LUMGU-234286 format. One line per field, with one value per residue (C-alpha): x, y, z; residue in three letters. Coordinates in Angstrom, 3 decimals. Layout:
! LUMGU-234286
x: (X;...)
y: (Y;...)
z: (Z;...)
resn: (ALA;...)
This chain:
! LUMGU-234286
x: (-50.981;-47.368;-45.224;-43.031;-46.027;-47.539;-44.226;-44.039;-47.625;-46.971;-43.738;-45.536;-48.262;-45.618;-43.808;-47.016;-47.654;-43.997;-43.245;-46.765;-46.830;-43.554;-45.158;-47.981;-46.127;-44.153;-40.511;-40.045;-37.232;-34.468;-33.200;-35.453;-34.919;-31.165;-30.414;-32.769;-31.254;-27.667;-28.619;-30.477;-27.411;-25.252;-27.473;-27.650;-23.882;-22.657;-20.168;-20.625;-17.404;-18.000;-21.425;-22.985;-25.909;-27.274;-24.080;-21.730;-19.449;-21.075;-18.757;-20.699;-21.388;-19.941;-21.586;-23.247;-26.826;-26.417;-25.313;-28.226;-30.752;-29.163;-29.312;-33.013;-33.518;-31.748;-33.795;-37.245;-37.242;-36.868;-39.827;-40.665;-40.795;-37.442;-35.923;-37.115;-36.405;-32.991;-34.302;-37.320;-35.278;-32.691;-35.437;-37.202;-33.918;-33.388;-36.623;-35.436;-32.063;-33.487;-35.846;-32.906;-30.659;-33.264;-34.099;-30.463;-29.100;-32.018;-34.434;-38.057;-40.164;-37.605;-36.816;-40.436;-41.142;-38.047;-39.164;-42.590;-41.114;-38.782;-41.357;-43.826;-41.378;-42.327;-38.869;-37.950;-41.241;-41.050;-37.358;-37.783;-40.083;-38.061;-35.176;-32.437;-29.128;-29.890;-31.779;-29.119;-26.266;-28.383;-29.086;-25.476;-24.063;-26.661;-25.639;-22.010;-22.827;-25.332;-23.161;-20.236;-22.405;-23.576;-19.966;-19.080;-21.907;-20.634;-22.314;-21.318;-19.508;-16.172;-17.988;-20.597;-17.897;-16.023;-19.175;-20.655;-17.372;-16.649;-20.199;-19.672;-16.470;-18.239;-21.198;-18.854;-17.183;-20.548;-21.560;-18.384;-19.383;-22.857;-22.151;-18.483;-16.227;-19.036;-19.616;-16.473;-15.698;-18.945;-19.063;-15.353;-15.854;-18.725;-16.627;-13.694;-15.948;-17.547;-14.135;-13.052;-16.247;-16.152;-12.354;-12.969;-9.669;-10.081;-12.615;-9.674;-8.520;-11.902;-12.318;-10.593;-8.821;-6.414;-8.850;-11.531;-9.364;-8.493;-12.184;-13.001;-10.361;-11.317;-14.877;-14.340;-11.007;-11.488;-14.058;-12.110;-8.980;-10.905;-12.765;-9.605;-7.644;-10.330;-10.922;-8.121;-10.698;-12.240;-9.883;-9.833;-13.519;-14.762;-12.484;-11.652;-14.681;-17.438;-16.168;-13.979;-15.355;-18.932;-18.428;-16.269;-17.828;-21.184;-20.200;-23.019;-25.730;-27.105;-26.174;-28.586;-28.226;-26.759;-30.207;-31.629;-31.900;-33.806;-37.196;-36.270;-35.774;-38.977;-40.933;-39.033;-39.147;-42.845;-44.964;-42.311;-40.862;-42.635;-40.694;-37.356;-35.907;-36.715;-35.397;-32.084;-31.781;-32.440;-29.859;-27.161;-28.026;-28.715;-26.916;-23.941;-23.050;-22.189;-18.671;-20.079;-23.146;-25.054;-27.678;-25.023;-23.125;-26.246;-26.710;-23.116;-23.625;-26.832;-25.450;-22.224;-23.969;-26.447;-23.612;-21.489;-24.145;-25.237;-21.665;-21.499;-21.724;-24.062;-27.379;-30.379;-33.281;-32.377;-28.855;-30.011;-31.728;-28.820;-29.614;-33.264;-32.620;-30.584;-33.220;-35.919;-34.106;-33.680;-37.339;-38.402;-36.165;-37.767;-41.316;-40.893;-40.478;-42.326;-45.588;-48.867;-49.035;-46.129;-47.445;-50.951;-49.550;-47.662;-50.885;-52.728;-50.081;-50.085;-53.886;-53.751;-51.240;-53.463;-56.511;-54.567;-53.312;-56.818;-58.184;-55.289;-54.905;-56.649;-53.837;-51.725;-53.645;-51.562;-48.633;-50.402;-48.383;-48.393;-46.027;-47.999;-51.634;-54.425;-56.272;-53.396;-53.191;-56.915;-56.374;-53.462;-55.475;-57.796;-54.835;-53.386;-56.750;-56.969;-53.474;-54.421;-57.581;-55.630;-53.171;-56.056;-57.761;-54.680;-53.306;-56.575;-56.528;-52.925;-53.842;-56.782;-54.613;-51.875;-54.316;-55.344;-51.635;-51.386;-48.001;-47.032;-50.417;-50.348;-46.934;-47.941;-51.152;-49.339;-46.692;-49.435;-50.846;-47.444;-46.874;-50.395;-50.209;-46.691;-47.721;-50.872;-48.754;-46.539;-49.316;-51.206;-48.179;-48.968;-51.703;-48.866;-46.862;-47.638;-45.650;-42.866;-42.375;-41.774;-43.668;-46.853;-45.170;-42.770;-45.768;-47.055;-43.678;-42.162;-44.347;-43.198;-39.587;-36.983;-33.770;-31.511;-33.349;-31.893;-33.820;-32.691;-33.230;-33.062;-32.116;-33.548;-32.920;-35.507;-33.762;-36.800;-37.029;-34.103;-35.354;-38.879;-37.709;-35.230;-32.438;-30.139;-30.904;-28.710;-28.361;-28.462;-27.233;-27.768;-25.298;-26.394;-24.829;-23.260;-21.053;-17.872;-18.549;-19.414;-16.108;-14.256;-15.927;-18.461;-19.697;-22.688;-23.388;-24.499;-23.284;-25.787;-28.993;-27.091;-25.500;-28.923;-30.418;-27.677;-28.109;-31.909;-31.737;-29.314;-31.328;-33.809;-35.938;-35.542;-37.378;-36.810;-38.145;-38.412;-39.484;-43.129;-42.222;-39.486;-41.164;-43.034;-39.793;-37.933;-40.464;-39.665;-35.904;-35.449;-36.117;-36.677;-39.724;-41.273;-44.511;-45.845;-46.540;-46.989;-47.100;-47.732;-47.506;-43.689;-42.651;-43.326;-42.121;-41.760;-40.825;-39.335;-42.176)
y: (33.136;31.987;33.066;35.170;36.941;37.611;39.020;41.395;42.544;43.221;45.088;47.220;48.055;48.878;51.160;53.079;53.657;54.213;56.868;58.209;60.056;62.005;65.241;65.306;67.139;70.344;70.067;70.497;71.855;71.205;68.202;68.321;72.031;71.777;68.986;70.300;73.780;72.498;70.674;73.740;75.894;73.342;73.757;77.543;78.070;75.262;74.247;70.523;70.201;72.440;71.997;75.231;76.022;79.556;80.506;79.131;76.117;73.045;70.129;68.080;65.338;64.236;65.082;61.950;62.725;66.376;65.255;62.845;65.479;68.172;65.788;65.203;68.985;69.357;66.578;67.127;70.566;71.863;70.294;68.463;65.053;65.516;66.576;63.263;61.077;59.775;58.666;56.990;55.318;53.875;52.765;50.897;49.392;48.144;46.165;44.641;43.864;41.789;40.083;38.825;38.109;36.138;33.916;33.364;32.719;30.818;29.956;30.918;32.259;33.995;36.726;37.676;37.659;39.797;42.339;42.531;42.852;45.684;47.614;47.430;48.474;51.838;53.382;52.170;53.397;56.802;57.574;56.404;59.369;62.063;64.001;63.027;61.211;58.106;56.095;56.440;55.362;52.575;51.075;51.382;49.814;47.042;46.474;46.220;43.790;41.619;41.670;40.480;37.716;36.587;36.409;34.164;31.622;28.069;27.433;30.750;30.313;32.090;34.521;35.267;35.813;38.241;40.142;40.436;41.299;44.115;45.373;45.336;47.366;49.874;50.144;50.811;53.587;55.163;54.823;56.711;59.424;59.458;59.903;59.466;56.848;54.681;53.580;51.447;51.155;49.419;46.791;46.057;45.858;43.403;41.159;41.292;40.458;37.559;36.150;36.375;34.766;31.958;31.697;31.640;33.087;31.861;34.642;37.042;35.348;35.697;39.469;40.362;42.952;44.143;44.997;45.836;48.459;49.997;50.175;51.662;54.389;55.112;55.860;57.549;59.359;61.920;64.063;64.069;65.224;67.842;69.335;69.334;71.091;73.750;74.201;74.163;73.901;70.655;67.974;68.969;69.841;66.721;64.009;65.309;67.340;65.505;61.990;61.540;64.406;63.489;59.874;60.443;63.585;65.216;68.371;68.055;68.090;64.678;62.695;59.991;57.095;53.780;52.122;54.829;52.639;49.811;51.593;53.222;49.784;48.474;51.328;51.605;47.898;47.532;45.588;42.847;43.320;40.242;38.011;39.769;38.033;34.463;35.385;36.536;33.353;31.245;33.227;32.336;28.631;28.444;26.158;24.889;22.604;25.527;26.871;30.398;31.084;34.013;34.297;34.507;37.081;39.273;38.873;39.975;42.973;44.012;43.651;45.465;48.471;48.653;48.542;51.040;53.742;52.941;53.704;56.912;60.296;61.425;59.628;60.203;57.765;57.177;55.937;52.314;52.314;50.396;47.209;46.982;45.147;42.487;42.180;41.888;38.902;37.247;37.757;36.413;33.372;32.700;33.378;30.918;28.093;29.428;28.086;29.903;30.931;33.396;35.157;35.284;36.753;39.336;40.347;40.496;42.725;45.075;45.187;46.202;48.943;50.187;50.281;52.127;54.623;55.301;55.785;57.913;60.083;63.092;63.224;64.810;68.012;68.431;69.394;72.596;75.801;79.246;77.957;74.722;75.824;73.482;74.067;72.418;69.486;68.772;67.760;65.513;63.721;62.411;60.996;59.346;57.775;56.553;55.070;53.272;51.839;50.702;48.935;47.302;46.051;44.728;43.141;41.347;40.015;38.873;36.966;35.298;34.236;32.980;30.766;29.321;28.532;31.012;32.366;34.245;35.939;36.847;38.511;40.417;41.681;42.801;44.518;46.321;47.508;48.698;50.615;52.074;53.308;54.718;56.664;57.870;59.353;61.014;62.338;63.614;65.631;67.971;69.453;70.763;72.243;75.902;75.315;73.161;74.538;78.015;77.145;79.010;82.218;82.092;81.898;85.152;86.866;85.689;87.641;90.992;90.089;91.101;89.096;92.116;93.216;92.100;89.552;89.312;86.401;87.982;85.819;82.745;80.500;78.225;75.783;75.582;79.339;79.741;76.713;78.045;81.598;80.260;82.434;82.790;85.097;87.381;85.933;88.314;87.526;83.786;81.082;77.669;74.897;77.499;78.978;77.373;78.204;81.793;81.953;80.850;83.402;85.740;87.109;89.367;87.961;90.631;89.815;91.836;93.863;97.146;96.075;95.026;98.413;100.213;97.989;98.323;102.102;102.253;99.903;101.438;98.314;95.390;92.396;90.466;87.399;87.096;84.330;84.960;84.307;86.980;89.557;91.581;92.158;92.897;95.592;97.293;96.861;97.862;101.519;101.063;101.320;97.924;96.818;93.288;91.611;87.952;85.761;82.190;80.420;80.503;83.427;87.075;88.716;92.488;94.955;98.390;100.874)
z: (-44.170;-43.819;-40.873;-43.178;-44.709;-41.279;-40.059;-43.031;-42.484;-38.798;-39.583;-42.169;-39.650;-37.051;-39.501;-40.232;-36.541;-35.626;-38.250;-38.660;-35.337;-35.611;-36.800;-34.272;-31.476;-31.182;-30.163;-26.417;-24.304;-23.632;-25.621;-28.663;-29.134;-28.546;-31.007;-33.681;-33.441;-33.704;-36.913;-38.229;-37.641;-39.480;-42.516;-42.150;-41.761;-43.993;-41.281;-40.646;-38.644;-35.623;-33.971;-32.698;-30.433;-30.660;-32.462;-29.777;-30.159;-28.673;-27.964;-25.412;-27.961;-31.339;-34.621;-36.049;-35.028;-35.979;-39.444;-39.781;-38.724;-40.879;-43.842;-43.150;-43.037;-46.383;-47.979;-46.487;-44.862;-41.313;-39.522;-36.324;-38.003;-39.718;-36.395;-34.908;-37.929;-36.817;-33.428;-35.036;-37.766;-35.381;-33.005;-35.800;-36.997;-33.438;-33.741;-37.030;-35.453;-32.604;-35.053;-37.093;-34.126;-32.211;-35.155;-36.161;-32.671;-31.138;-33.951;-34.549;-32.915;-30.657;-33.187;-33.741;-30.022;-29.352;-31.951;-30.318;-26.830;-27.862;-29.908;-27.020;-24.298;-22.809;-22.883;-26.385;-27.830;-26.151;-26.740;-30.329;-30.875;-29.097;-30.640;-28.224;-28.703;-26.674;-29.273;-31.945;-29.705;-28.173;-31.586;-32.718;-29.544;-29.808;-33.421;-32.298;-29.477;-31.353;-34.473;-32.377;-30.934;-34.382;-35.537;-32.590;-32.976;-33.143;-36.499;-38.102;-41.413;-42.043;-44.322;-41.661;-39.056;-41.291;-42.244;-38.764;-37.044;-39.469;-39.110;-35.331;-35.668;-37.945;-35.557;-32.624;-34.622;-35.404;-31.747;-30.831;-33.302;-31.793;-28.089;-27.346;-25.801;-24.411;-28.009;-27.925;-24.197;-23.214;-26.004;-25.505;-21.754;-22.137;-24.366;-21.938;-18.993;-20.871;-21.757;-18.116;-16.828;-19.388;-19.589;-23.334;-24.542;-28.106;-28.709;-28.893;-32.080;-33.781;-33.685;-36.987;-34.857;-37.554;-40.327;-37.767;-36.088;-39.440;-40.336;-36.928;-37.300;-40.908;-39.802;-36.436;-36.640;-39.468;-37.667;-34.397;-36.224;-38.203;-35.239;-33.096;-35.831;-36.161;-32.424;-29.839;-27.033;-28.227;-26.914;-23.250;-23.088;-24.854;-23.501;-20.024;-18.962;-20.810;-20.148;-17.106;-15.021;-15.939;-14.858;-11.777;-10.276;-9.570;-11.466;-14.012;-11.362;-12.349;-9.275;-8.193;-5.704;-6.856;-6.917;-9.213;-12.310;-10.612;-10.679;-13.989;-15.552;-13.974;-15.545;-18.814;-19.629;-18.879;-19.692;-19.570;-16.107;-14.661;-17.075;-16.653;-13.596;-14.729;-18.191;-16.701;-14.638;-17.720;-19.704;-17.192;-17.376;-21.100;-23.581;-21.551;-24.449;-26.719;-27.085;-27.350;-25.215;-26.759;-24.016;-21.315;-23.396;-23.599;-19.856;-19.217;-21.515;-19.759;-16.241;-17.097;-18.667;-15.796;-13.245;-15.190;-15.209;-11.664;-10.563;-12.596;-10.914;-13.705;-14.230;-16.489;-17.071;-20.716;-19.938;-19.611;-23.018;-24.680;-22.731;-23.796;-27.105;-25.285;-22.564;-25.236;-26.751;-23.339;-22.412;-25.817;-25.378;-22.017;-23.259;-26.129;-23.634;-20.602;-19.305;-19.762;-16.111;-16.314;-19.414;-17.964;-14.752;-16.772;-18.507;-15.192;-13.594;-16.577;-16.511;-12.861;-13.674;-16.492;-14.238;-11.552;-14.135;-15.393;-11.879;-10.621;-13.740;-12.119;-9.543;-12.280;-11.589;-8.444;-10.667;-11.744;-11.348;-12.887;-15.589;-16.066;-15.776;-14.752;-18.022;-19.897;-17.495;-17.834;-21.439;-20.548;-17.859;-20.571;-22.507;-19.394;-18.660;-22.250;-22.041;-18.830;-20.342;-23.409;-21.116;-19.281;-22.439;-24.219;-21.044;-20.350;-23.910;-23.397;-20.238;-22.002;-24.958;-22.649;-20.782;-24.159;-24.811;-27.684;-26.611;-29.767;-30.064;-26.367;-26.668;-29.808;-28.196;-25.051;-27.194;-29.111;-25.805;-24.641;-27.870;-27.910;-24.326;-24.831;-27.920;-26.173;-23.385;-25.989;-28.207;-25.197;-24.139;-27.032;-24.831;-22.632;-25.510;-24.647;-21.458;-22.903;-26.418;-27.822;-31.010;-30.156;-29.065;-32.019;-34.353;-32.874;-33.107;-36.375;-38.847;-37.438;-36.636;-39.220;-39.496;-38.869;-35.704;-32.339;-30.298;-26.670;-24.288;-20.833;-17.855;-19.594;-22.589;-24.171;-26.521;-28.802;-29.404;-31.860;-33.790;-34.193;-34.888;-37.437;-36.008;-33.024;-30.090;-27.969;-24.477;-21.514;-17.967;-18.483;-19.543;-18.222;-20.362;-22.673;-19.948;-21.312;-24.990;-24.058;-22.183;-25.330;-27.605;-25.950;-29.259;-28.635;-25.153;-22.648;-19.116;-17.071;-17.149;-17.324;-20.609;-21.872;-20.976;-22.877;-25.934;-25.843;-25.718;-28.641;-30.889;-33.313;-33.083;-30.700;-29.243;-26.037;-24.271;-20.487;-18.165;-17.263;-13.642;-13.640;-15.860;-13.192;-11.292;-14.526;-15.379;-12.090;-12.420;-16.044;-16.762;-20.483;-22.757;-23.550;-25.161;-24.602;-27.941;-26.943;-23.886;-22.791;-19.419;-19.385;-21.580;-22.239;-25.463;-25.630;-28.350;-28.232;-28.892)
resn: (MET;SER;THR;ARG;ALA;LEU;THR;LEU;VAL;LEU;LEU;PHE;ALA;LEU;ALA;LEU;VAL;TRP;PHE;GLY;THR;LEU;ALA;GLU;ARG;LYS;LEU;VAL;ARG;PRO;ASP;GLU;GLY;ARG;TYR;ALA;GLU;ILE;ALA;ARG;GLU;MET;VAL;ALA;THR;GLY;ASP;TRP;THR;THR;PRO;ARG;LEU;ASN;GLY;TYR;LYS;TYR;PHE;GLU;LYS;PRO;ALA;LEU;GLN;TYR;TRP;ALA;THR;ALA;ALA;ALA;PHE;GLU;LEU;PHE;GLY;VAL;ARG;GLU;TRP;THR;ALA;ARG;LEU;TRP;ALA;ALA;LEU;THR;GLY;PHE;LEU;GLY;VAL;LEU;LEU;VAL;LEU;HIS;PHE;GLY;ASN;ARG;ALA;PHE;GLY;ALA;PRO;VAL;GLY;GLY;LEU;ALA;ALA;ALA;VAL;LEU;ALA;GLY;SER;LEU;TRP;TRP;ALA;ILE;ILE;GLY;HIS;ILE;ASN;THR;LEU;ASP;MET;GLY;VAL;SER;PHE;LEU;MET;SER;LEU;ALA;VAL;LEU;GLY;LEU;ALA;LEU;ALA;GLN;LEU;ASP;ASP;ALA;SER;PRO;ARG;GLU;ARG;TRP;ARG;TRP;MET;HIS;LEU;ALA;TRP;ALA;ALA;ALA;ALA;LEU;ALA;LEU;LEU;SER;LYS;GLY;LEU;ILE;GLY;ILE;VAL;LEU;PRO;ALA;GLY;ALA;LEU;ALA;LEU;TYR;ILE;LEU;VAL;GLN;ARG;ASP;TRP;LYS;ARG;LEU;GLY;ARG;LEU;HIS;ALA;GLY;THR;GLY;THR;LEU;LEU;PHE;LEU;ALA;ILE;ALA;ALA;PRO;TRP;PHE;PHE;ALA;VAL;SER;ALA;ALA;ASN;ASP;GLU;PHE;PHE;ARG;PHE;PHE;PHE;ILE;GLN;GLU;HIS;PHE;GLN;ARG;PHE;LEU;THR;LYS;ALA;HIS;GLY;ARG;TYR;GLN;PRO;ALA;TRP;TYR;PHE;ILE;PRO;ILE;LEU;ALA;ILE;GLY;PHE;SER;PRO;TRP;ILE;VAL;SER;LEU;VAL;PRO;ALA;LEU;VAL;ARG;ALA;TRP;ARG;ASP;ALA;PRO;GLN;ARG;SER;PHE;ARG;PRO;ALA;ARG;PHE;LEU;LEU;VAL;TRP;SER;VAL;MET;VAL;PHE;ALA;PHE;PHE;SER;ALA;SER;GLY;SER;LYS;LEU;PRO;SER;TYR;ILE;LEU;PRO;ILE;LEU;PRO;ALA;LEU;ALA;VAL;LEU;VAL;ALA;LEU;HIS;ALA;ALA;GLY;ALA;GLY;ARG;ALA;LEU;LEU;ALA;ALA;GLN;GLY;ALA;VAL;TYR;ALA;ALA;ILE;GLY;LEU;ALA;GLY;ALA;LEU;LEU;ALA;PRO;GLN;VAL;MET;ARG;ALA;ALA;THR;ALA;GLU;LEU;PRO;ALA;GLU;LEU;LEU;VAL;GLY;TYR;VAL;ALA;TRP;ILE;ARG;GLY;ALA;GLY;LEU;ALA;MET;LEU;GLY;PHE;ALA;ALA;ALA;CYS;ALA;TRP;LEU;ALA;LEU;ARG;ARG;GLN;THR;VAL;ALA;ALA;VAL;ILE;VAL;LEU;ALA;ALA;GLY;GLY;LEU;ALA;SER;SER;LEU;ALA;LEU;LEU;LEU;GLY;HIS;GLU;THR;LEU;SER;PRO;ALA;TYR;SER;ALA;TYR;HIS;ILE;ALA;GLU;GLN;VAL;ARG;PRO;GLY;LEU;LYS;THR;ASP;VAL;PRO;PHE;TYR;SER;VAL;ASN;THR;PHE;ASP;HIS;THR;LEU;PRO;PHE;TYR;LEU;GLY;ARG;THR;VAL;THR;MET;VAL;ALA;TYR;LYS;ASP;GLU;LEU;ALA;GLN;PRO;ILE;GLY;TRP;ALA;PRO;GLY;ASN;TYR;LEU;PRO;ASP;LEU;ALA;ALA;PHE;GLU;ARG;ALA;TRP;ARG;SER;ASP;ARG;ASP;ALA;TRP;ALA;VAL;PHE;SER;ALA;LYS;ASP;PHE;PRO;GLN;MET;GLN;LYS;THR;LEU;GLN;ILE;PRO;MET;ARG;ILE;VAL;ALA;ARG;ASP;PRO;ARG;ARG;VAL;VAL;VAL;ARG;LYS;PRO)
């Protein structure tokens, strides 16, 4: 079988596995429920300009992913797999991107190895199957950065330079529409830093800045003008509060120490972490004879993004996802010329981690609480053990192949192990869905709940509940991330329990959901008739008798 045919077969197999698992889990709170519900409300209201969550304006992020998910809902129905389709699609496209980039910039087999490394990376595989914004923006920023690099290659033709630079400008615009200013600030910052480090000022004349800027504005500007015209609150909230205050302050409650992303990267980029440091060193030294040094450019990009988010006052584990495609290329470049000892050592380390995971899996039971019962965790322990054993088996095979100097096969096998163990951890999480998703309780409630009957969410808000009920709920004495939107337009929000009592008494029929932890005290506090109709570890649903 030719190399091209083998590549196509492996990509087809990857696509089957990658997309085939999207429907196997219920949506979980908060992110998956939030972003699925915003898209559902877009479809329900027909308003694709102003995003809304539970009926309230939601301006924390731009609209691109909401549009993509809403379009999937329109085409294929409102389902779990359609809610996750954008994340999965952009994750898979990221694998294809590094495949092409690696081969074009460095020659075979770097592209194929880079695709394997990225697909098998824990964080890329997991986030690619979760409905959150990070995968979309990570792919689009990577497309901007790698497209820019392809346009700057010494042997790029004028046509290639024009095509790739304009694609980079378009990708940056879409990244801006996906998650805000980082979509253009970070790629531009990486280019500026590279130019300063290399003193390569001629790059500035190869950006097609005139037509590129026009293309960027044509894609990105219309929605920002439209949403600002329709909503006076948007500009200050989005640009000031959600960008500058988020980066410069701890106001969002996501502060972590400066070293936070070091262990996150070590975990998220497994099983390749053993090769990372030597790959970064090689990237700095690589190809001094070239006018443009693509490996060094990817290194500058990775270091800058890592440092940027490490300095931020707001940190989440997924924030470093955008550097994984670049790191995958650098590790692949190093692996293509590395000795067998390093790859064998990488397999051995991953095998040890897998064995430790399998042996220590029962320790997860210590996390049991009233809201996360032990009987749910028991099922997940089996999946963790299976993931660990998969890691052990694939890693041992990788080490054996590496010692036989079969580098490409060793990388592919280790990538398969990384992907298999990542998906096992994800699929196993479904055993915990009664604690993390409102699906099960919504299934009990929905048959008897009429659309014109009030449904109250008292002192709690589960982002998955409106999605699975197919309707918004009336929030009571709880605002959380919707505090600002509720302040703009309170709607039917009830500020305290007294207001809820009055509304409950006046309703002919009514339903309400409480936190299971708070419900016993609520029963004592609220002097109103209630009948329990459904409950799970986290929630209790009542109805007016």
